[in-house]
N, C-alpha and C positions, 0 to 999 in steps of 0.2 A: 423367617423374620422380616417385619415390615421394612420398606425403604427408609423410612424416617428413622428407625432405630439403628439401621445400618450406617447411615450418614452420621447420627450422632456419635455412634461408637468409633467411627473413623475420626470425627473431630476430636473426640476425647482422647483417642490414642495419639493423634497427632499433637495436641496440646501436652500431654504427658511426655511425649519424647522431646518436645521443644523445651519444656520445663527442666526435664532431667539434663539435656545438653547444656542448657544455660547454667544449671546448678553446677555440673561438673566443670565447666570452664571457669566459672567464678571461683569455685575452690581451687582449681590448679593455679589459676592467675594469682590468687591471694596468697596461696602456699608459696609460690615462687617469690612473690613480692616480700613475703615475711622473711624468707631465707636470705634473699639479696639484701635486705636491710640489716639482717643479723651480721652477714659477712662484712658489710661496709662498716657496721658499728664495731666489730671485732678488729678490723685493720685499723680503724682510727684510735680505738683504745690502746692496742699494742704500740702505735706510734707515740701516743702521749705518754704511756707507762715508760717506754724506753727513754724518752727525753727526760722524764722525772728522774728515773734512775741513774742515768749518766750525769745529771747535774748535781743530784743530792745523795746518790748511793742508796736510797730508800725505795721500797716498793709502794706505789699508790695502792688504795683499796681495790681488790679484785684481781690484782697482778700476783703471780706466784713464780718461782724459779724451779724448773724441773718438777712440776707436780706429778705425783704418782699415777693418777688417772689420765694423763695426757695421752691422746690416741698414738699408736705406734707410729702412724705416717708422719707425725710432727715432731718425734723425739730427735732427730738429727737434721735440722734445717741447715742449709748452706749458711756461711758467714754473711751477714747483713741481709739475708733472704727473709722477708716478711711473708708468712704463709698463713692461710685459714683453711679450716677443715670442718665438716659437719660430723656431728656426733649424736646419733639416734638413741643412745643408752638413756635409760630413765632411772634416776637414783634418788629415792626420796622425793623431795619437793623439786628437785631439778629434772626437767623433762628433756626433751631433745635440745642439743646446744650447738654452738658454732664456736670453734676454738681458733684463736689468733696467737701466733708464736713468732719470735725473733730471738736469734742468739745475741747475747749481750756483748760478747767479744770475739777473740778468735776461735780456732779450732779448740774443741775440748771445754770451751766456756759454757756456764749454765745457759739454759733456755728459758727466756721470759715468756710466760703464757697467760692469757686471759680467757675467761669462759663467758660467752653470752647466752643466757638461758632464754629459750624461745617460748617456755611454757605459757606466759600471759597471752602472747600473740596467737599460740595454737589454741588456747581457750577461746579467744575471740573468734577464731576461724570456725570452731565448733558451733558456737552461737550463731555465726553467719550462716553455716550450713543449715542450721535448724530453721532459721529466719526464712531463708530461701525455700525450704521444703514446705514451711507452713503457707508462704505466699503463693507457692505453686498450687497447693491443694485448694487454696481459697479461690484462687483464679480459676481453676478446673471446676470447682462447684458452681462458680457464677457463670462460666462459660457453657457447661453442659446444658442447662435449660434454655439457653439462647440457641444452641446448636440443635436441640430438639425442636424447638419453636421454628427455626429457619428451615429444618429438614422437613417439618410438618408442611410448611407452605408449599415447598417443592413437590412433596408427595401428594398434597390435595391437587395442585394443577396437573400433575401426571395422572392422578385418578380421574379427573375430569376428562382429561385427552383419551384415556383408555375407555372411559363410559361412553364418550361420543363414538370412538372406533367401534365399540362393541353395538350401540345402536345402529350405526352404518351397516355393519356386518349383518345385523337382524333385518335389514331392509328399510330402515328410516333413513332415507338418502337427504332428508331435510334436516338432519341433525348437524350442528356446527358447535365448534368449541367456544365461540362468542368472543367479543372484544376484550373481556377481562384477562384473557390469556394473551392479548396481543399489545395493542398500543398503550393500554394503561399500565403495563408492567415492563415496557421497554423491550429490547431485543436480547434473548438469551436462548439457549439450547431447547428449553420448554417451549417457548414462543415459536421457534422454528418447526417443532415436532407438531405443535397445534395447527400452524399455518399449512403445513404439509397435509395434515389430515383433512382441513377443510378444503384444500385444493383436490385431494383425492375424491372426496365427496361430490364436489362440484363437477369433475370430470366423469365419475361414475353416474351422477344423475343426468348430465347431458347425453352420454351414451345410451343409457336406459330409455330416455325419452325418445330418442332417435329409433331405437329398436322397436319400442311399443308402437310408435307412429307407423313405422314400416309394417309391422305385423298387422295393424288395424287397416292399413291402406291395402295391403295385398289380400287380406281376407275380404274386404269390402268389394274389391275389384274383381275377386273370384267368384263371389256369390253370384252374381247374374249369369256369367257363361256356364257354371256348374248346374244352376237351375235350368238352363236351356239344354244342357246335355241330358238331365234327368228326364225332361220332357221329350227329348228326341228318342230316348230309348224305347218309348211307347210306340214309335212308328216302326220299330224293328219287327220282323216276323217271329213269332214265338219260337223258342228254341233254347238249346244250351248256350249259344253265343249271346243271346239276349239275356238270359238270366245272369251270366257272368259279368256282362257289361254293366247291367242295371246294379249289381251288388257293388262293383267298382266304383260307379258314380255315386251311389249312396255312401260309401265310405268316404269319398271325397268330399261330398257336401257335409257329412258330419265333422270332418277335420276343419272345414271352412268355418262352420258354426262354432266349433270349439275355440277356434282362433279368435273370433269375434267376440266370444264371451271372455276370453282371457283379456283381450284388450280393453273391454269395458270394466272388467275387475281391476285391471292395472290402473285405469284412469280414474277409479274411484266413483265411476258414474252409476254404480249399482245400489239401490236401496231397497230393502225388504218390505214386503206388504204383509203385515202381521194379522193373523186371525187365529182364533182358538180352535185347535184340532185334535183329535185323539191321536196320539203319537204312534200307536201300534197300527192303527188302520192306515196312516200314511205310509209308514214304512212297508206294510204288507202290499199296498197298491204299487209302491215304487219297485219292490222286488218282483211283483207279477209283470210289471212293464218290460223288465229285462228279458223275460222269456226264457230265464235260466233256471235250472232246476237247484233251488235254494231252499234249505229249511229255515223257517222263521219261528222263533220262540219268544213267548212274552212271559217273564218272570217277575215276581214280586208284584203282580197284578191282582185285582179282585178274582174270585174264583167263578168259573163258568157254571152253567146251569146244572151241570152233573157233579159238581164238587171237585173237578179237576181244574188245573190252571187254564186260564182263558187263553185260547189260541189266537192267532191273528185274525182268523176269520170271525172269531166270537167277541172281539173286543167291544164294539158299538160304543155305548156311552158308559160301559163299566170301567174302561181303562182311563188312565190319567190323560188329561188333556194339556197341551201346551200352546203357549202363544208364539207363533213363529210363521214363517213364510213356507206353506206347504210345498210350493213348487220348487223353490230352492232346496228344501229338505229332501224332496224326491230326486232331485238332480245329485245331491251328495251320496244318498244311499245307492242311487243306481249306479253311479260311477265306481264306488267301493265295491259293489257285487260284481260289476263287469270286470274290474281290475283283479278281484279275487279269482274269478273263472279264467281270465285270460293268462294270468302270470302264475297263479297257484294250482292247487289240484283239489279235486272234490273229496269229501263233502265239504260244501260251503255253509256256514251256519250264521244266521243273522239273530242276535238276541237282543230284545228290548227290555230294559229293566229301569222303571222310573222315567227319568229324563236321559237315560244312557243307551245308546245304540252301539252294539259291538258286532263287526262283520269278521269272520275268521275263515281262513282256508287252511288246507293241510299240505300246502307246497313247501318250498325251499325257504319261505320268509323273505322279508324285505332285505335288499343287500345293505351292508354296513355303511357305506357313504350316503344312501338315502337316510338311513336312520340319524346319521350325524348332521348332514347339510340339509335335509328335506329334499322333496321331489324336485327334479329339474326337467325342463321341457325338452321334448325330443330325446329323452334319455330314460331308459326303463331300468338301469342298473345293471345287474349281473346277467350273463347270458342265460342262465338257467330260468330267469323270469319270464322268458319268452319275448316275443316281438311286440311292437306297439310304438306309438308316437309319443307316450309319456305325458300325455296332458290331462288324463282323468283324474290322478291325484292332485295336480296342480289346480284343476278347477274346483275339486272338492275342498281343498284348503282355502281357496279364495272365497268360495260360497259360504264356508264355515265362519270366516272372518267376517263377512257381511252380516250373518246372523248372530255374531257375537258368541259363537260356540267354539268349543275347543276340540280339535281333531287330533288325536294322537296315534302315532304309528309305532308299533312294537312287533316283537317276535315272540311267539309262545315258547315257553321252556321245552315242551315236547314236539316243537317243530310246527311251522305255519306262520303265515302273517296275520296280524290282529290289528285292527283299525277301530278305534274307540272315539264315537262322537258324543260329547257332553253338551246337552242344550242349557242356556242360561235359565235361571229361575225369572 
């Protein structure tokens, strides 16, 4: 149930409880007041009737001597004791009543009694109860839309804060809740939450900028000495040591170049150079550059000269062309293929269909946290995915964003990691 309806329901329940409590209190207070007035009237009437009887020997209207329906508790009052009692019996037009009694003389003398009928007052009490109920329902009907509207205002503000937090979580550290949730509405809990989200975004932005600048500075400073190391390996005598050292220096240089590329992507300094190229040919070239045994298949393309589907080597001008940056496209495909070989198992297949490129291996698949949160630098996920610095997928995603393409990471139902690249039209 949405928050606005929960708040509205709570407000309606609270208003109903308040109306019920007020109605019950009004009913009890009015009923007690009616009974107190009746008892007072009974006492005064007995006093007046007794005075008339003693002076004239006659009974005034409404007074009786030893009435048959006198309650048992009042049949034997003490001499001179004036007493009243409530009688809840209903007889004909007489409803609940209050009796007042006093003995007219000494012991054994008759008892003078008067009966005060409360039916008119109790009828008025029932009308009052009905009026209170109707007023409560009308008030509730008027208050409920106001509660829904007020709850909607709070819910919209909370949704805006949640939307900003989601954008920050997705990587948009420039997202802010804005002044509409702050000074313009005064200080309340929603404003405090919004201000906290903005402060969190500011703090994350500062830390990320510091980390990006540090990464760029380190990579830039390492580039020159690493280049010198690679040149120095040429001075070593040929042999196993020279081959091992040269391979390690090349790995180090590749890492430095990856760090520089990530820093440029983070800074938003990359812009694609778009040209029209045959997609299948670019993909085949990117796979060939990796030097890894990878099967490339083109589906949904025009047929080759022998009636079979055109292979990567037969695409030429017959395959679909796309407007993209071929260097960045090769970088994405190459990283995906290398990642599949390094962390998955063969066979590794690359499929080109229309504007979509799919790279699949038959290894353990992508780890669950990678599928949920995306690739993270210097982390490859599960141990079974193998070793590596975890920058390949990060660069592939960054270059895909530069191209305006969508790169989706999934696991195949029968096992293996699947990376799907969809180029824009």
